[in-house]
ROLOVEX-988901 format. One record per residue (C-alpha): x, y, z. Coordinates in steps of 0.05 Angstrom, whole numbers, padded with zeros to 5 digits, always signed. Each point is the difference from the previous one (the first is absolute). Layout:
XYZ/...
This chain:
+00000+00000+00000/+00057+00048+00016/+00032-00015-00068/-00065+00016-00035/-00008+00065+00040/+00071+00020-00017/-00013-00012-00074/-00064+00042+00002/+00035+00057+00037/+00061+00002-00046/-00039-00008-00066/+00001+00062-00044/-00065+00023-00030/+00022-00021-00070/+00006-00075+00018/-00070-00021+00018/+00015-00074-00012/+00051+00001+00057/-00052+00031+00046/-00048-00057-00017/+00054-00051+00014/+00013+00032+00068/-00074-00001+00016/-00004-00074-00019/+00058-00017+00046/-00033+00041+00055/-00064-00040-00010/+00037-00066+00006/+00032+00021+00066/-00064+00030+00029/-00042-00060-00019/+00049-00048+00033/+00006+00040+00064/-00075+00010+00004/-00016-00074-00004/+00058-00023+00044/-00017+00048+00056/-00072-00023+00000/+00018-00074-00001/+00050+00008+00057/-00051+00037+00042/-00054-00051-00013/+00047-00057+00016/+00021+00028+00067/-00065+00024+00031/-00073-00022+00006/-00054+00026-00046/-00026+00045+00055/+00069+00030+00014/+00012+00007-00074/-00063+00043-00006/+00031+00049+00049/+00071-00003-00027/-00020+00006-00073/-00042+00061+00018/+00065+00037+00012/+00028-00022-00067/-00064+00019-00036/-00002+00068+00032/+00072+00013-00020/-00012-00025-00071/-00064+00040-00006/+00033+00065+00022/+00059-00014-00047/-00048-00008-00059/-00025+00070+00012/+00064+00035+00022/+00047-00032-00051/-00031+00033-00061/+00001+00067+00035/+00074-00005+00015/+00018-00029-00068/-00049+00044-00039/-00026-00060-00037/-00041+00012-00063/-00034-00047-00048/+00018+00011-00073/-00073-00002-00020/-00030-00020-00066/+00046-00012-00058/-00031-00051-00047/-00070-00017-00024/-00038-00065+00012/+00013-00026-00071/+00075+00009+00002/+00049-00057+00010/+00031+00035+00060/-00065-00011+00039/-00027-00065-00030/+00064-00041-00002/+00020+00006+00074/-00072-00012+00023/-00010-00061-00045/+00068-00030+00014/-00010+00011+00074/-00068-00034-00001/+00028-00059-00040/+00058-00008+00049/-00048+00001+00060/-00044-00052-00034/+00061-00043-00017/+00024+00003+00072/-00068-00020+00028/-00004-00057-00051/+00069-00024+00020/-00018+00001+00074/-00064-00038-00016/+00038-00054-00037/+00050-00005+00058/-00056-00020+00049/+00007-00072+00027/-00021-00052-00051/+00001+00048-00060/+00045-00001-00061/+00060+00042+00021/+00002-00030+00071/+00006-00069-00032/+00053+00024-00050/+00042+00034+00054/-00016-00036+00065/+00056+00037+00038/-00027+00068-00019/-00047+00037+00046/-00049+00053-00022/+00015+00071+00023/-00074+00013+00015/-00038-00062+00022/-00064-00008-00039/-00039-00006+00065/+00017+00074+00011/-00014+00024-00071/-00066-00037+00000/-00022+00029+00067/-00056+00051-00002/+00029+00035+00062/+00068+00009-00033/-00032+00024-00065/-00041+00053+00035/+00058+00022+00044/+00046+00008-00060/-00053+00042-00035/-00008+00043+00063/+00075+00015+00000/-00003+00010-00075/-00055+00052+00007/+00036+00033+00059/+00062+00009-00044/-00042+00029-00056/-00030+00052+00046/+00066+00016+00034/+00041+00008-00063/-00054+00040-00036/+00012+00057+00049/+00074+00003-00019/-00013+00040-00063/+00024+00068-00023/-00063+00033+00025/+00017-00019+00072/+00076-00003-00002/+00041+00031+00055/-00031+00033+00061/-00072-00013-00020/+00011-00073+00020/+00002+00025+00071/-00076-00002-00002/+00003-00074-00016/+00051-00018+00054/-00042+00018+00063/-00057-00042-00027/+00047-00058-00011/+00024+00006+00072/-00071+00003+00027/-00019-00062-00041/+00059-00040+00026/-00016+00020+00072/-00073-00020-00008/+00023-00066-00029/+00044-00011+00061/-00059+00013+00045/-00047-00046-00038/+00051-00057+00002/+00026+00008+00071/-00058+00034+00036/-00070-00010-00027/-00027-00043-00034/+00068-00034-00009/-00011-00028-00070/+00022+00016-00070/-00069+00006-00033/-00017+00069+00029/+00062+00037-00024/-00001-00034-00068/-00074+00015-00011/+00002+00071+00028/+00065+00016-00037/-00030-00024-00066/-00061+00044+00008/+00039+00061+00022/+00051-00006-00055/-00051-00010-00055/-00040+00060+00025/+00062+00042+00004/+00024-00015-00070/-00071+00007-00028/-00014+00068+00032/+00070+00022-00019/-00020-00006-00073/-00059+00046+00012/+00044+00049+00039/+00050+00003-00057/-00058+00012-00049/-00028+00057+00042/+00069+00028+00018/-00017+00004+00074/+00068-00001+00034/-00024-00013+00072/-00040-00060-00026/+00061-00025-00039/+00046+00002+00060/-00054-00029+00046/-00011-00059-00047/+00075-00011-00004/+00000-00006+00077/-00061-00046-00002/+00032-00044-00053/+00063-00003+00043/-00041-00023+00059/-00030-00056-00041/+00068-00021-00025/+00028+00000+00071/-00057-00043+00025/+00018-00055-00050/+00077+00001+00001/+00007-00052+00055/-00063-00044+00008/+00004-00035-00067/+00068-00031+00014/-00021-00017+00071/-00063-00034-00024/+00038-00041-00052/+00052-00023+00050/-00054-00019+00050/-00035-00045-00051/+00064-00030-00030/+00052-00002+00056/+00038-00056-00035/+00013+00046-00061/+00023+00064+00035/+00054+00020-00050/-00045-00014-00060/-00062+00038+00023/+00042+00059+00024/+00034+00003-00068/-00067-00002-00035/-00028+00057+00041/+00064+00040-00009/+00001-00006-00076/-00074+00014-00009/+00004+00072+00026/+00054+00028-00048/-00030-00042-00057/-00067+00035+00010/+00033+00067+00004/+00042-00010-00063/-00060-00024-00041/-00043+00057+00026/+00052+00052-00021/+00006-00031-00068/-00076-00002-00012/-00012+00069+00029/+00054+00030-00043/-00030-00031-00062/-00070+00023+00020/+00027+00071+00010/+00037-00001-00066/-00060-00023-00040/-00051+00044+00036/+00040+00064-00001/+00026-00009-00071/+00070+00020+00021/+00040-00054-00033/+00076-00008+00002/+00007+00035-00068/-00048+00057+00018/+00030+00070-00001/-00043+00015+00061/+00051-00038+00042/+00046+00060-00008/-00006+00057+00050/+00023+00049-00054/-00059-00022-00044/-00049+00009+00057/+00025+00070+00014/-00014+00020-00072/-00073-00024+00000/-00057+00050+00004/-00039-00001+00066/-00059-00039-00030/+00044-00055-00029/+00041-00005+00064/-00063-00007+00042/-00023-00057-00046/+00067-00036+00009/-00003+00008+00076/-00072-00026+00001/+00019-00061-00041/+00060-00014+00044/-00044+00006+00062/-00052-00048-00028/+00056-00049-00017/+00021-00001+00073/-00073-00006+00023/-00014-00060-00045/+00066-00032+00021/-00023+00002+00072/-00069-00026-00019/+00035-00060-00030/+00042-00010+00063/-00063+00005+00044/-00035-00054-00041/+00057-00049+00016/-00005+00019+00074/-00075-00011+00003/+00004-00068-00034/+00024-00034+00063/-00056+00022+00048/-00051-00049-00026/+00046-00058+00018/+00025+00026+00067/-00055-00035+00039/+00031-00067-00020/+00061+00012+00043/-00005-00021+00073/+00041+00041+00048/+00054-00031+00044/-00016+00008+00073/+00059+00020+00044/-00004-00043+00062/+00029+00018+00067/
């Protein structure tokens, strides 16, 4: 991780490929540390003690998600290509095919199936009992949607200090999750259900607030979305470990990869929605500040309106993904923390 951070810091602005390489190395290091820390913690303490200990980790991680972009002045590059271009379609299609191939491989590695008979000494990375579990499927989707909502706020509209409105909500959500898990009612269902509702409402009303241009509502919905995200950062992993204690490393890895996967896909889709709705393609002269300065007031107002509607529809798309999980949430039974 330190090597990746050094590469990112030392990379000049003209060598974007080296920056991407540094970020990839950072991701490898962070992913390994994230999973190893959770597995060590789960292996050394009881489920009840883990709920308290992991609350501290979740609170620290939640605050870092909000403070990090402020310090680093993170911005999202925004829309560049249209839906019909190879730059959008090829990565999405190849990614979906690779995911399908991986799932198919794990299915054939199940005991008694083709690959398990061909390579009897091999062991599947993800046991099919996990992939076929409804609980695991719903929990992965919950983390996926959490990542989509979280990453969607890391855009150029909210870069820098404006993310400070999101951070307090994140801290409140994590603290509430700690109380629900360790105080009352001491199960995972309440924070998962409440967080799903709060986050979906926050992202949905945020789209309206962006449309109306009401700044207090925008910042308030950012805080509300942060609270929903904070409520769901910890319970999903805790729930999965409670149901599958014999596969701690596997379920923790699944939960850990679902969140950034949802965020990455959300940013990709939202950028494409913005690009196609606003009409500001990569080759458009409107991407130049000099061109915008030369436009008459009426034409500039039209460009601003189309850009605003592109952002609005991008958040509407994100909110649809967040709402999709609520109909299934009742299928998950909460883990009761026993004294």
